[in-house]
C-alpha positions in Angstrom: 4.1 88.2 105.8 5.0 89.0 109.3 2.5 90.2 111.8 2.4 93.8 113.0 4.2 94.5 116.3 6.8 96.9 117.8 9.6 95.2 115.7 7.8 95.8 112.3 9.7 98.1 109.9 7.0 100.2 108.4 7.1 102.1 105.0 7.8 105.9 105.2 4.3 106.7 104.0 2.6 105.1 107.0 1.9 107.5 109.9 3.2 106.2 113.2 2.8 107.3 116.8 5.0 110.4 117.6 5.8 108.9 121.0 7.1 105.6 122.3 4.1 103.4 123.2 6.4 101.3 125.4 6.9 104.2 127.9 3.2 105.2 128.2 1.5 105.0 131.6 -2.2 104.4 132.0 -4.6 107.2 132.6 -7.8 106.0 130.8 -9.8 102.9 130.9 -12.0 102.4 127.9 -14.8 99.9 128.1 -15.8 98.5 124.7 -12.7 98.3 122.5 -14.5 97.6 119.3 -13.9 99.1 115.9 -15.4 102.6 116.7 -13.3 103.3 119.7 -10.2 102.2 117.9 -10.9 104.4 114.9 -12.1 107.4 116.9 -11.1 108.0 120.6 -7.9 106.0 120.4 -6.8 108.1 117.4 -7.6 111.3 119.2 -5.6 110.2 122.1 -2.7 109.3 119.9 -2.7 112.8 118.5 -3.0 114.3 122.0 -0.1 112.3 123.3 2.0 113.4 120.3 1.1 117.1 120.9 1.4 117.3 124.6 2.4 113.9 126.1 1.0 113.0 129.5 0.1 109.8 131.3 -2.9 109.0 129.2 -2.3 105.5 127.9 -5.5 103.6 127.3 -6.4 100.3 129.1 -8.9 98.8 126.8 -11.5 96.4 128.1 -13.8 94.1 126.2 -17.0 93.0 127.9 -17.5 89.9 125.7 -14.8 89.2 123.2 -11.7 87.4 124.2 -10.3 87.2 120.7 -9.8 91.0 120.3 -7.8 91.0 123.5 -5.6 88.2 122.4 -5.0 89.9 119.0 -4.1 93.2 120.7 -1.6 91.5 123.0 -0.1 89.5 120.0 0.5 92.8 118.2 1.9 94.7 121.2 -1.4 96.6 121.2 -0.6 98.2 117.8 -3.1 98.2 114.9 -3.7 100.1 111.7 -6.5 102.5 110.7 -6.9 103.0 107.0 -8.6 106.3 106.0 -10.3 106.0 102.6 -11.2 109.2 100.7 -11.2 110.9 97.3 -7.4 111.4 97.6 -6.7 107.7 98.1 -6.0 105.4 101.0 -3.8 106.4 103.9 -2.7 104.1 106.8 -2.0 105.2 110.4 -0.6 103.0 113.2 -2.2 103.7 116.5 -0.2 103.2 119.8 -2.4 104.8 122.5 -3.7 101.5 123.8 -1.2 99.9 126.2 -3.2 97.1 127.8 -6.2 95.0 126.9 -8.5 93.1 129.3 -11.1 90.5 128.7 -13.7 91.2 131.3 -15.1 87.6 131.1 -11.7 86.2 132.2 -10.1 89.1 134.1 -13.0 90.8 135.9 -11.0 91.4 139.1 -8.1 92.8 137.2 -10.5 95.1 135.3 -12.0 96.3 138.6 -8.5 96.9 140.1 -7.6 99.0 137.0 -10.9 101.0 137.4 -10.1 101.6 141.1 -6.5 102.5 140.4 -5.7 106.1 141.4 -3.7 106.6 138.2 -7.0 106.2 136.2 -8.6 109.6 135.8 -11.0 108.9 133.0 -13.3 106.1 132.0 -14.6 106.2 128.4 -17.5 104.0 127.1 -18.6 102.7 123.7 -20.7 99.6 124.6 -23.8 100.3 122.3 -27.2 101.6 123.5 -28.6 98.3 124.5 -25.8 97.4 127.0 -26.7 100.1 129.5 -30.0 98.5 130.6 -32.3 101.6 130.2 -36.0 101.2 131.0 -37.8 102.4 127.8 -40.6 103.9 129.9 -38.9 105.5 132.8 -35.5 106.1 131.4 -33.9 104.7 134.6 -32.6 101.2 135.3 -34.4 98.4 133.6 -34.7 95.8 136.4 -35.5 93.1 133.9 -32.3 93.6 131.9 -30.2 90.5 132.3 -26.9 92.3 133.3 -28.7 94.8 135.6 -30.6 92.1 137.4 -27.5 90.0 137.8 -25.4 92.9 139.0 -28.0 94.0 141.6 -28.1 90.5 142.9 -24.2 90.1 142.9 -22.8 93.6 143.1 -19.2 92.4 143.9 -19.0 90.3 140.7 -20.5 92.5 138.1 -20.9 91.5 134.4 -22.6 94.6 132.9 -21.2 98.1 132.3 -23.2 99.9 134.9 -22.5 97.2 137.5 -18.8 97.4 136.7 -18.8 101.2 137.1 -20.8 101.1 140.4 -18.5 98.4 141.9 -15.4 100.2 140.8 -16.7 103.5 142.3 -17.6 101.7 145.5 -14.0 100.5 145.7 -12.6 103.9 145.0 -14.7 105.4 147.8 -13.5 102.8 150.2 -9.9 103.2 149.2 -10.0 107.0 149.3 -9.2 107.4 145.6 -9.1 110.7 143.7 -12.0 112.0 141.6 -12.8 110.4 138.3 -14.6 111.3 135.0 -16.9 108.9 133.2 -17.2 109.9 129.6 -20.0 108.1 127.6 -19.4 108.1 123.8 -22.5 106.1 122.8 -25.4 107.5 120.7 -27.8 108.4 123.5 -29.4 111.8 124.0 -27.7 113.5 127.0 -25.5 110.4 127.3 -23.6 111.8 130.3 -26.7 112.4 132.3 -28.1 109.1 131.2 -25.1 107.2 132.6 -25.1 109.4 135.7 -28.7 108.5 136.4 -28.2 104.8 135.9 -25.1 104.7 138.1 -26.7 106.7 140.9 -29.8 104.5 140.8 -27.8 101.3 141.1 -25.6 102.9 143.8 -28.6 103.9 145.9 -29.8 100.3 145.9 -26.6 99.0 147.4 -25.1 101.6 149.8 -26.7 104.7 151.3 -23.3 106.5 151.4 -22.2 105.6 147.8 -24.6 107.8 145.7 -23.8 111.0 147.6 -20.1 110.3 147.2 -20.5 109.8 143.5 -22.5 113.0 143.2 -19.6 114.9 144.9 -16.6 113.2 143.3 -17.5 111.9 139.8 -18.1 113.9 136.6 -20.3 112.6 133.8 -19.9 114.9 130.8 -21.8 114.3 127.6 -20.2 113.9 124.3 -21.1 113.6 120.6 -19.0 111.3 118.4 -19.1 111.0 114.6 -17.1 108.8 112.3 -18.4 106.1 109.9 -16.5 102.9 110.7 -17.7 99.8 108.9 -17.1 96.4 110.3 -13.7 95.1 109.2 -13.5 92.4 106.6 -10.8 90.2 104.9 -10.7 93.0 102.3 -9.9 95.5 105.0 -7.0 93.4 106.3 -5.7 92.8 102.8 -5.8 96.5 102.1 -4.0 97.3 105.3 -1.3 94.8 104.6 -0.7 96.3 101.1 -0.1 99.7 102.8 1.8 98.7 105.9 3.7 95.6 104.7 2.6 93.5 107.6 -0.4 91.3 108.6 -2.8 93.2 111.0 -5.7 91.2 112.2 -7.1 94.3 113.9 -7.0 96.6 110.8 -9.8 99.0 110.4 -11.0 101.2 107.5 -12.9 104.5 107.9 -13.8 107.8 106.2 -11.7 111.0 106.4 -14.4 112.9 108.4 -14.2 112.7 112.2 -15.8 114.8 114.9 -15.9 114.7 118.7 -17.7 117.4 120.7 -17.3 117.1 124.5 -18.8 118.9 127.4 -15.8 120.4 129.3 -16.4 119.0 132.7 -13.5 116.8 133.9 -12.7 115.9 137.5 -9.0 115.2 137.2 -7.6 116.5 133.9 -7.8 115.2 130.4 -5.6 114.6 127.4 -5.1 117.4 124.8 -7.8 115.9 122.6 -8.2 119.2 120.8 -4.9 118.4 119.1 -6.9 115.9 117.1 -9.7 118.3 116.5 -12.0 117.7 119.4 -14.3 120.5 120.3 -14.8 121.4 124.0 -18.1 123.1 124.8 -20.3 124.0 127.9 -23.3 122.3 126.4 -23.3 119.5 123.8 -27.1 119.2 123.3 -27.3 121.0 120.0 -24.5 119.1 118.4 -25.8 115.8 119.7 -29.3 116.4 118.5 -28.1 117.4 115.1 -26.0 114.2 114.7 -28.6 111.9 116.1 -31.4 113.2 113.9 -29.6 114.0 110.7 -26.8 111.4 110.5 -28.2 108.6 112.6 -31.8 109.1 111.7 -30.9 109.2 107.9 -28.7 106.1 108.5 -31.7 104.2 109.9 -33.8 105.2 106.8 -31.0 104.1 104.5 -30.6 100.8 106.4 -34.3 99.8 106.1 -34.4 101.0 102.5 -31.4 98.9 101.8 -32.8 95.8 103.5 -36.1 96.1 101.8 -34.5 96.5 98.3 -31.6 94.0 98.7 -28.9 96.7 98.8 -26.0 95.6 100.9 -24.2 98.8 101.5 -25.1 102.4 102.3 -23.3 103.5 99.2 -25.5 101.2 97.2 -28.7 102.9 98.5 -27.3 106.3 97.8 -26.4 105.3 94.2 -30.2 105.0 93.5 -31.4 108.5 92.8 -34.9 107.9 94.2 -33.4 106.7 97.5 -30.9 109.5 97.7 -33.7 112.0 97.2 -35.7 110.3 99.9 -32.7 110.7 102.3 -32.5 114.4 101.4 -36.2 114.8 102.0 -35.8 113.2 105.5 -33.1 115.6 106.4 -35.3 118.6 105.2 -38.0 117.2 107.6 -35.6 117.1 110.5 -34.2 120.6 110.1 -37.2 122.4 111.8 -36.6 120.3 114.9 -33.1 121.5 115.4 -31.7 124.5 117.3 -28.9 126.6 115.8 -25.6 124.7 116.3 -22.6 126.9 117.0 -20.2 127.2 114.0 -22.3 124.7 112.0 -24.1 125.5 108.7 -26.9 122.9 108.8 -27.6 123.0 105.1 -23.9 122.5 104.3 -23.8 119.7 107.0 -26.6 117.9 105.2 -24.7 118.1 101.9 -21.7 116.8 103.6 -23.7 113.9 105.0 -25.0 112.9 101.6 -21.4 112.9 100.3 -20.2 110.8 103.2 -23.0 108.3 102.8 -22.2 108.0 99.0 -18.4 107.5 99.5 -17.7 104.5 97.1 -14.8 103.4 99.2 -16.7 102.8 102.4 -18.5 99.5 102.6 -20.9 100.1 105.5 -23.5 97.3 105.7 -27.2 98.2 105.9 -27.7 95.0 108.0 -25.3 96.3 110.6 -27.2 99.7 110.9 -30.6 98.0 110.8 -30.1 96.0 114.0 -31.2 97.1 117.5 -34.0 99.3 116.1 -35.8 99.5 119.5 -32.7 101.2 121.0 -32.1 103.6 118.1 -35.5 104.7 116.8 -36.6 106.7 119.9 -33.9 109.3 119.6 -33.4 109.2 115.9 -37.1 109.1 114.7 -39.6 109.2 117.4 -38.4 112.4 119.1 -38.4 114.6 116.0 -41.7 113.1 114.9 -43.3 114.1 118.3 -41.9 117.6 117.9 -43.3 118.0 114.4 -46.7 116.7 115.5 -46.7 119.2 118.4 -45.9 122.0 115.9 -49.0 121.1 113.9 -47.2 119.1 111.1 -48.4 115.7 110.2 -44.8 114.2 110.6 -45.5 112.0 107.5 -41.9 111.6 106.7 -41.2 110.1 110.0 -44.2 107.8 109.6 -42.4 106.5 106.4 -39.3 105.5 108.4 -41.3 103.8 111.1 -43.2 101.9 108.4 -39.9 100.8 106.8 -38.6 99.7 110.1 -41.8 97.7 110.9 -41.8 96.2 107.4 -38.2 95.0 108.1 -39.3 93.5 111.5 -42.0 91.6 109.7 -39.8 90.4 106.9 -36.6 89.4 108.6 -36.3 85.8 109.9 -33.7 86.4 112.6 -34.2 89.8 114.2 -31.1 91.3 116.0 -32.7 93.4 118.7 -32.9 93.2 122.5 -36.8 93.1 122.2 -36.8 90.7 119.2 -39.3 88.2 120.8 -41.8 90.9 121.6 -41.4 92.4 118.1 -41.8 89.1 116.3 -45.0 88.3 118.3 -46.3 91.8 117.4 -45.3 91.2 113.7 -47.3 87.9 113.6 -50.3 89.7 115.1 -50.0 92.6 112.7 -49.9 90.3 109.6 -53.0 88.5 110.9 -54.8 91.8 111.6 -53.6 93.6 108.5 -52.7 96.5 110.7 -49.7 98.0 112.6 -51.9 98.3 115.7 -50.2 95.4 117.5 -46.8 97.2 117.4 -48.4 100.2 119.1 -49.7 97.9 121.9 -46.1 96.7 122.8 -45.4 98.3 126.2 -43.0 101.1 126.0 -42.2 100.6 122.3 -43.7 104.0 121.2 -44.0 107.1 123.4 -47.6 108.0 124.3 -47.6 111.0 122.0 -47.2 108.7 119.0 -49.1 105.8 120.4 -52.2 108.0 121.0 -52.1 110.0 117.8 -54.6 108.1 115.6 -53.9 110.3 112.5 -50.2 109.6 112.6 -50.8 105.9 113.2 -53.1 105.9 110.2 -50.2 107.2 108.2 -47.9 104.4 109.4 -50.7 101.9 108.4 -51.1 103.4 105.0 -47.3 103.3 104.3 -47.2 99.6 105.4 -50.2 98.8 103.2 -48.5 100.5 100.2 -45.5 98.3 100.8 -47.6 95.1 101.0 -45.8 94.4 104.2 -48.7 93.1 106.1 
């Protein structure tokens, strides 16, 4: 079977770009061209280009992987997204990415692209841990490897914040036009988070740079939602059966997709609303809804799955007891949420349960379980603190924390940026027969949880019931 590229003759049932990718000019740099971006923002951009055109081709950059860049180039930057739902499987060819850059090999070229006047938007999906956020202050973590390296060698950055600051410094020096930096990672107030980190690093290198950034650069927040499992050989086989070509970058995803964006752009934007994007003045309510209901439930499902030997989210939801536990968690979250414009929260919860149970989506619980220290604060700790402040015992949130800590104790190789600290605490917790050592890890739990003896006792009780210590 031939490999997908611009010469591939595709079946009539395959959706193709309604524009010529070869004629696109760049207007966006996206950092982090993994599966999520390619099944989400790149699809929205495809639909925007089909609806209204414009110079909004995407230059995709990978901070680590060289292979994905090579595969994109070999396929003329085309790839397939298979949507799997109750009405069957549908394939779409995406053509909005026009260039791919491996940052480890082409750092200067990436910086040149970021400083190019044609680039008006930089979008980001690099995962929570890549930003180098201090868990206590919320600012720059000076001990984070990439942050430390980029502060020492600002002209040769390796991390996402260092790349942005160096690129913005060059844009200032070259007199470039304003720019929008649009974060699409699961961080509360993600635009403000990235703005703070960029400004803190800029202040450390050039007294004139931070004020220029404050004047010229916009950092809108956004909420993104689509379940995109890691691709497998089965994904590629399914794609090949639908498009009649070999696609090493094939992805599968669910029919549901959502993108809510704060409408604050410095130099225009694509017509993303053509793909269903919602533009709002404030994204906070949508973001909190998604982080606590979808992502928080995902964490619960992940640790239930890992504890009970269930590989996929759908497997967990197929167990009535576990599915009821997920519904119970959503019920506990609802009092912490503000009203969300045009969203029926009860219906949203029902929709989430159906999405999690989708038998066609093979989303691994191990994939969701990683990086707990980066995910638990916004997904579980924040609503727990709100319920405690309201006089509730927040027992349901103690359950999720206990499952997470039981996972930390049980797993041999923990995939987490604070893995070493967690495993030391786990050994001490087992020896003490108490979760107390976890609460003594600096910055792991917020003070409101760390100092609440009644809530900590609930976590201990749940761990004891699991025989985890």
